[in-house]
N, C-alpha and C positions, 0 to 999 in steps of 0.2 A: 864278203863277196870273193868271190874264189873261181877263176878258171877250170880248178880240179871239181867242179860240180859234180855231185853223180847225176847226171841228169832222169829226172822222172819221167818215163814213159807212159808210166801208171800210175794215175792219183793215187792217193792215199787218204781217207778222213782222218785217221787216227794221229794223234800225236799234237795236236792243231796248238797254234802258237800266237800269240801278243802280238796287235800292229803294234811300229810298223815294221815293215820286211823288207829288201832289196837284196840281189843278186845280179851275177852275171857271169856269162857264159859262152860259151862259141857251141852251136852245133851244127847238125846236118842241113843240107841244102832243103829238105823237106822232111818236117816234123808235127808230132804234135807232143807237145808239155805241159807240165803241171806245177803249180807253184805248190810250195808247202801248204797245209790244209791251215787256214786263220780261223778267228774267233771274234765274233763280233755282237751285239745288240741289233735287232731288225731297228733300221729309222737310222741306223748309221750311216754315213754318206764318207765313204772313201775317194779318193783320188791314187789314180794308176799312172804311170807313167814308165811308158816301153821306150828305149834307144836299142834300134839295129843298124845295126851298117853290116858291108863285106868282113870277112877275113884276110880278103886276096889283095893287097894295094893295086891288082893289074886285074882284078874282078871285073863285072859290069853290070852299074848298079842299074837299077831301073826291071830286071828281068824278074823280079819277086816282087813277096809281098808278106807281111807279119800281119796276125792278129791276135787282138786277146776279146776274152771274154770273163765273167763271172758267174760261177756256178755255186749253189748252195748242197752240201752233202745232204742226201736225206736215207732215211733208212731201207727202203724198196727200190726208188729210181730218182737221181738228184737233178735236180731244177734249174732252168737258167734265169740268174736276175738280170743279165742283159744277154742282148743280141752280140755279134761278134763286131768290134771294130777293128776296121783295116787300116794298117797302115803302109807307108812306101820302106824300104830298107837302103842306106844312104850309102855312097862310095866310103871304104875303109879310111877311118882318122874320121867323118864327117856323120857322124849318126844322125838317122830321122828319127822325128820323137812320135809319140802317138800315144795320144792322152784319152782316158777314161772317167768318167766321175760315175760315180752309182750310189743309191742310197738303197743299204740293204735291206732285205726283207725278208719273210718267213714264208716262204713258196713251198714248203711239203708237205705231203700230207699227215706223215709220220715224222719229225724234225732229228736229226740228231743233235746232241749237245755235247759241249765238252766235259769233261766230267768233273763233275759235284758245280754246275753250273744248268741249271734249266732256263736263266733269260737271257744265254746266249746260243749261240748259233754259230754254226760248222762252216766256210767257204773257201774254195778257191778258184785260182786263176787259169783258163786254157789259154795257151797260146801255141799259135799256128804260125810257122815258116814254110813259106813255099817258095824256092828258088830254084830257074834251071840249072845252075852249075855249080853256085858257091857256098862255102861252108860261112855263116851268119854268127855274129857276136851280137848277143843279145843282153840288155840291162834294163830293169826294170826296180820300178818301189811301188810300194803300196801304204799309202799314207789314212 
């Protein structure tokens, strides 16, 4: 986990990782970010925990939300595996947790596979932050 994380505002489907994945970082008040791509077999159930809190102790919680969804990398157009799960942003020092459990599937017409493994598929998280005023600290894990 790193506060110096290169924030991914553009998704990538190359260089997928094995699970589990976890990261922590602070981001701007409104952003759409993407996890590193990960690979797994269809039918795998994953658990995502997203923690969100304001970066500024003087910030006002309740002004914004976070969202998380799972998407599959496809050769033509990526597919939604889940809809967006929306959660709250806690005050600095008291993060709010948003949980998402999903069973992965092959939702593509032309699927992207990790190199040398046609039995697994490539997925990623789309993370959204919507806050009126403050930077937000995010921490998430995919298991």
